[in-house]
N, C-alpha and C positions, 0 to 999 in steps of 0.2 A: 827837764820834762821827765815825769816819773814813768818808768818802763813796767808794763803789765806782764805778768807771767802768761805763757801760752798754755791754752787748755788742750790736753791730750784727748784722743778719741775714746780710749778705754775708760779714761776717767770720767768722760762725759756719759758713756754708755756702760756703766759698771754692772747694772742689773741684767741687762740683756746678754752680756758676755758670760756671766755666771750660768745663765740658763743654757747657753750653747755648750759650754764645757760639760755641764751635767748630762745633756742629751748625748754627747759624744761618748761619755763614759758608759752610759747605759747601753748604747748600741754595741760597744765593744763587748760588754758583758753578755749581751744576748747572743752574739755570734759565738763567743766561747762556750756558752751554755748549750747551744745547739750542736756543737761539735762532739759532745759527750752523749753516749747512749747508756742508759741504766738498764741492766739486765738482771732480772731476778730469777734464779733457778730454783724451781721447787722440785724436790726429789721425794718420791714415795717409796717406802720400803715394801718389798715383795712379801705377800702373805704366804706362809708355809703351812700346808695341811698335813697332819700326821694321822695315818690310819691306825686303827687299833689292831693289834696282833690277834689273829684267830687261831686257835689251836684245833687242828684237824686230827681225827683218829687215824692211826696208821694200821693198814691191813697187813696181816701176815701173809707172806707168799706161800702159795700152795705148789706142791709138786705136780708135774705133768702126769695126767692119767694114761695117755697113750705114748708108748715109747717111740722115739724117732731115731731111725738109724741114719746118722749123718755121714757115714762112711761113703766115699765116692766109688762109683762102679768103675772098674777097670775096662777101658775100651781096647779091644783087640785091633791090632794093626791089620789092614787089608792084605790079603795074600793073593798073589798073582796065580791065575789059573790058565791053563792052556786050552784054547778053543779053536775049532775048525771054522774058518771064514770062507764062504762061497761067494765068488764074484758073480753078481747077477748079469745075465745076458740081455742086453738091450735090443730094441728093434725086433722083438719077436712078433710073429703074426698074432693079432688079437681076434678072438672069435667075434662073429657078427652079433651085435646086441640089438635086439628088436625092441624099439620103444613103443609104448602104447599109442594107438592111433587116435589122434584128436583132430577134429576138423578145424580149419582156419589156420592160424599161425602159432607155432610153439617154438620155444628156444630159451636161451638165457640160463642154461643149467650150470654155468660156470666153466672155467677152463679146466678140462680134464686131461689135456695133452701134455702139460709141462712135466717133464721128468718121466713120462711113461713111454717114451720111444714111439712106437707105432700108433699108440692111442691118440696122438695128436691129429691123425687124419680122420678121426671119427666125426668131427664137426659138431661137437656138442654146443659150442657157443653160437653157431649159426642157426637162425630160426628156420623152421620148416613151413613152407608155404603150401597150402592145399587149396587148389582151385578146381571145383567140380570133381573132386576125387583124384586129381592129378597132383602129385606131390614132388617137391624138390627143396633142396636146402641152398641158402645163399645169403651173403652179407651185402651184396649189391644187386638189387632186384630191379629189372626193367620190364614193365607191363605194356603190352601192345594190344589195342582194341580196335577192331574193324567196326566203324560206325556208318558204313555205306548202306544204301537201300536194300541190297541183297541180303543183309542180315535181318531184315524186318519183313520179308515176304511171309505170306500166310503159312506156307509149308514149313517154315522154321519157327512158327509161333507168333509172328507179327511183332508189333511194337511192345506188347506185354512181355514177350520172351526177351527182347533186348533189354528191357528195364531190369529184369531179373539178373541178366548177365552183368550189367553195369553195377548193380547193387552188390553182387558177389565180389567184383573187383574192388569196390570201395571198402567192403568189409575186410578184405585182406590188408589193404593199406592201413586201416584204422588199428589193426592188431599187430602191426610190425613193431618190434622194439625200437627205442629211440636210437640205438647204435646202428641200425640198418640203414643203408643208403638206398634210395629208390628214385624212379622217374616213371612217367606215364606218357605214352604216345598214342594218339588216335589218328586214324586215316580213313580216307574214302577215295573215290576216283578223282575228286576235286582237289585233293592235296593231303599233306601230312602236317600234323600239329603236335607240339611238344609242351608239356606242362612247365618244366624248368630247363634252362639252358644247359645245366649239368646236374649230376646226381646230388641229392640233398638228403640229410638225415631225416628219419621219420619222426620228427618232433610234433607235438600237438599243433603248432602253428602251420607247419608244412602239410600236415594231414588235412587241416581245415581248408587250406588253399586247394588241395586236390578235390575235396568235397564240393567246394564252391564252383570249381571249374567244370567238374564232370557231372554233377547231379542234374543240371537242366538238359543235358544232352538227350535228344529224342524222347523227352518226357511227355507222356500223354496228358492232354488237357481237353476239357470239353470244348467242342466246336473246332477241333484241330483241323487245319487245312490240309489239302492234298500234298503240299510240299513243306510242311512245317517240321522238317527233320533234317538231319545232317550236321556237319560241323558248324553251320551258322547258329545252331542252338546251344553251343557251348557257353558256359558262364564266363565271368570275368577272369582274367589271368591267362596264362599260357602264351604260346607264340606260334605263328605259322612259319613253316620253313620255306625258304626260297627254292627255286628250281635247280640251284647248283647241285650237281650230282656228287654223291659220296662213294660211288662204286669204284672198285679196283678190279683189274683183270683177274679172271676171265669175264667178269660182268662188264657190260658196256653201259648200262644204265640200271636204275632201280626204281620200282614203283610198288604200290600197295604195301603189304606188310614187310616186304624185303627192304624197303627204304628205311623203315623204322628199326628193323633188325640191324642194319648197318650202322645206324646212329648209336644203338646199344653197344655195338662193338667199339665204336669210337670212345664211348664213355667207360669201356672196360667192365661191363656188367658181367657178373659170374653166373647169374640166373636170369633167363629170358622166358617170358610166357607170352604166347601169341594166341589171341582169341579171334578167330576168323571164320569166314564161310567158304573160302576156297584158296587154291594155290596162288593164282594171280601173279606169279613172278614172271612178268612179261617184258619183252623188249620189242618196241615197234620199229619196223623198217619201212619207210615210205617207198611205195612202188607204183609206177605209172601203169594204169590199167590199159592193156592193149587189146582187150576183147571187143566183141561187137557191142556198140552202144545201144542203150535201150531206146525203143521207139517212144514217141510222145504219148501214144495210147497206153502203153504199159506204165509209163510214169504217172499218167493221169489216174489209172486204176489204183496204183500204189498210194497216191496222195489221198484218194477217196477212202481207201481202207484205213489209213492213218487217222483221218478226221472222224470216221465212224467209231474206231476203237477208243479214241480220246473222249468222245461224247458218252460212250457206254461206261468208261472208267470214271468220269466225273459224276454220272448219275448214280453209280453204285456207292461212291463215297458220300454223296448227298444223303442217301438212304441210311448209311451207317451213322452219319452224324446225328440224324434224327433219332436213332436208337441209342445214342450215347456211346457208340463204339469207336475205337481208333480207326483211322482211315486205312484203306488197302494201299500197300506200298508195292510198286513195281519199279525195278531198277533202271529201265530205259524204254525208249520208244519201241524198240524191237520187242521187248517183253510185253508191252501194252498191246501191240498189234497181235502177237502170237497168242495172247490170252483171250482176246475178244474176237479177233478175226483170224482164226487159225488157217494155215495153208497159204497165207499171203506170201508172194515172192518179193524179195528185196533187191534193190539195185546192187550191182557188183561193187565191192569196196576197192579202195586204193591203198590199203595198208596190209602189210604182211606181218604176222605176229611170230616172234621167236620166243618160245617158252623155255625158261631155264630148267635144267634138271637138278636133282639134289646134289650131285657132285660139283656142278658149277657154283651153286649157292654156297655150299660148304667152303669151297676154296676161296670164293670172294669174301665171305665173312671173316675167315682167318687172315686174309691179306689186309683187310681194313683194321682188324684188331692189332696185328703186328705193327702196322704203320703208326698207330696212335698209342702204342704201349707206353711211351714216355712223354706223351704230349699232354695237351690240356685236358683230355678226357680222363687221364689217369689221376686218381685222387687218393687221399689218405684212407687207408684201410682201417677197419674197426678192430684189428688185433689178430685175426686168424690168418696165417700165412697160406697163400694159395698160388699156384702157378698162374702166371698171367694168361697163358694160352689155354687154360683149362676153364671151360664154362659149360653150362647146361642149357640146352635149347628145347623148350617144351611147347606143344601145340594142343589147344582145345579146338576141335573142328566141329562146327555146327552145320550139319548137312541135311539133305532131304533124300528121299528114296531114289530120286532120279539123279542125284549128284554124288557119285561115288568115285569119280575119276581121280581126284588128287590124293586119295587115301594112301596109295602105295608110295607116292613121292614124300608125303609128310612122314610116314613111318620110317622110310629110309633115312631122311635127313635127321630126325630126332634121335634115331638109333646111333647114327654116326657122331652126333654131337652130345652124347651122354645125357640125353633127355628122354622124354616120354611123350606118347601121343594118346589122345582120347577123342572118340567120336560121339557126338550127341545128336540125335535125330528128333526134332520137334519139341513142342512146348512141354509135354509130359516128361521127357527125358531131362530137360533142363531143370524143371521143378524138382524132380526126384534127386538129382545130383547136387543141387545147391546146398551148401553147408549151413546157411542160415535161412530163416523163414523169409521168403522173398516179399518185397513190398507189393502189396496187392494193387493191381491196376484193372482197368476194364477188361473183361474176358476177350480173348482173341477169337475172332470168328473163324470157323472152319472153312478151308478152301472149298469153293463150290464151282460147279461148271459155269462157264461164262454165259450170262443171259443173252438171249438173242436181241439184236439191235432193233429198236423201235424208231424208225425214221419217219417223221411226220410227212404225210402226203399233202401237197398244196391243194386246197379246195377252190372251186370256182367262186368268182366274186358274188354271183347271184345266190341267194339263200332261199330255202323253201319258206312258205308262208307260216307254217307251224314247225319251226325247228325244234328238234329234240335237244334237251339239255346236254351240254358237252360233259362227257365222263372224264373225271380227273384221273390222270395217270399216277398221281402221287398216292401212295397207300395211306389209308386212314390210320390215324394214330391209335394204337392199341392202348387199352386201359393198363395202368401200371399194376404189376402184381402186388398182392397184399404184402406190405412190409412189416417186419417185426424186428425186435432187438435193437441193435445199434443203427439199423437202417430206418427205423420208425422215428421220425422227428417229433412225434407226440410223446415219446418216451420221457419219463420224469428226469432222466439224465440231462436232457436238453432244456429243462425248465429254466426260464430266465435268460436263455441264450438266443440272440438274434443271428441266424445263419444267413449268409448270402447265398445266391443261387450257385455260385462257383464252389462254395464250401460244401453245399449239399451234394453237388455232382461229384466232388472229390471223395466225400464220405461214402457215397453209394458205390464208387469205384473200388473201395477197399473190401467189398463183400467177398467172403470166402465160402465156397461150397463145403458144408460140414456133413453132407450126406454120407453115411457109412462110418463116420468117426465115432470112437468111443468117448466116454465122458471126459477122460483126461485130455485126449487130443482136442476136443472142443474147447476145453478151458484154455489150452495153450493158444489155439487159434483166436479166441476172443481176446486174450491178453495182448497178443501181437497186434490185433486190429485196433485196440484202444490206444496203443502206442502210436499207430499211424494217424489216428484221429487227433491225438495231442499235437502232432506236427501241423495238422490242417487248421486247428483252432488258434486264436490269438492267446496271449498270456492271460488276459482278463477272462476270456471264455474258458480257458483251461481251469482257472481258479473256481469258477462257478460250477464247471463240470465235476471237479473233484469234490466240492461241497455237496453237490447233489448225490454223488456216489456214496459219500459217508452217511448222508441222511437216509438213503435207501437201505444201507447196510444196518443202521441202527433200528430200522423198522418204524 
């Protein structure tokens, strides 16, 4: 049997094998070609610019017209000379330098004491306080104001006089330098009140607090009631003091201005001003009355006199309110009875009064000051060294013709405590001695003799057939006087301003009597009154008022 040759795979697929080989070769070539990178570097030649040479003319140098001497000056060496040197003597007595008198507060002239020996005691850096012409220097000032009803009786000028006193005190505080420490205390029979728990610097913020606290005190308002005065009218702020006593032997207790003065000693004040109506440094000792008791008939007569006096007192104040005047102020029931029913006998009391003398008060004040010298009351000073036990105690005494008893005591005390004393009697004296124009208030009525009591007699029930018309006991209202100037509300200055009745009353209360004043004085009074009216009007009303004034000025 014939054997056939075997067919091989490649022989059978010769064409397809050649194609595969060709593809493989091309793939290898592509890979090799991709692995080479052809880089062509093109270089450019830098261009070079050549500037043409310019021929410039040469200037011939000229000789200097002014000869200059360049030779250096020879400096001579300093020679020692013999001189006499005098060693100055320190702590020599300095002559008394009188500064010009300026009302209010002055100070802040800089430190003149450093290196001048005795000149350090001149006190140039401490402000000078001037209250009603009473002057003193201090860096820690304590002001004490009596706000009790005795300060506002008609004989002392009434409520208008008190408002001048209050404004004077506020003006002093407003003018104190920021470096001065201060505090204010007001008192009456009902208690003692303090503005700050300790002395503070007279910054604008603290001065504003004093203004807010003190301004409403005993301020006159239309329709003011019989008892709308006293510490209850103080503004916000301040603090009432507890009954805990601050007295030190020989004082057993303290009341009135003495209590405030002892607080000033606790706080180490170096200048104290007291504005008061009387001595009042009392200590009460309870004592059982062993005398003969009053009969029922005497007590009944006394009670009847009291009721009669109170009715007359209320009637007089009603008439004053109708006239737009401040109320009459009387400090106690005894004063009311003595004013309207003089000669009335009073029941015997059960209290014995011990009135301290100037020596006891001085010793007690120094004892309190010494006790608290290094305590909480002692604060940082403003720079002037001063002995801790050295202080000035000053009193402005508002008196009446019938009240001269405490003058000697006050004079002795202020003299012993390096202070001064001044007595002012009545409204005219207060106005004259005020350093700034007082805020005008309703005029104070002059004290009059007490009117006789009109006690209604009960009528029988039966009435006549033709009864006569009952006559009113209330006085008929009088026509208002013809107003002019700032009191005339038809004045073009008030055009477009709607004033309330209270504003009108307050504006009328700012009237000032210009009779007898010259032209310059009248202008000053009018300017001061306009400032007071600005305080009464609102901000929007003030804007209209100012525009009206400018329009009138332009004609």
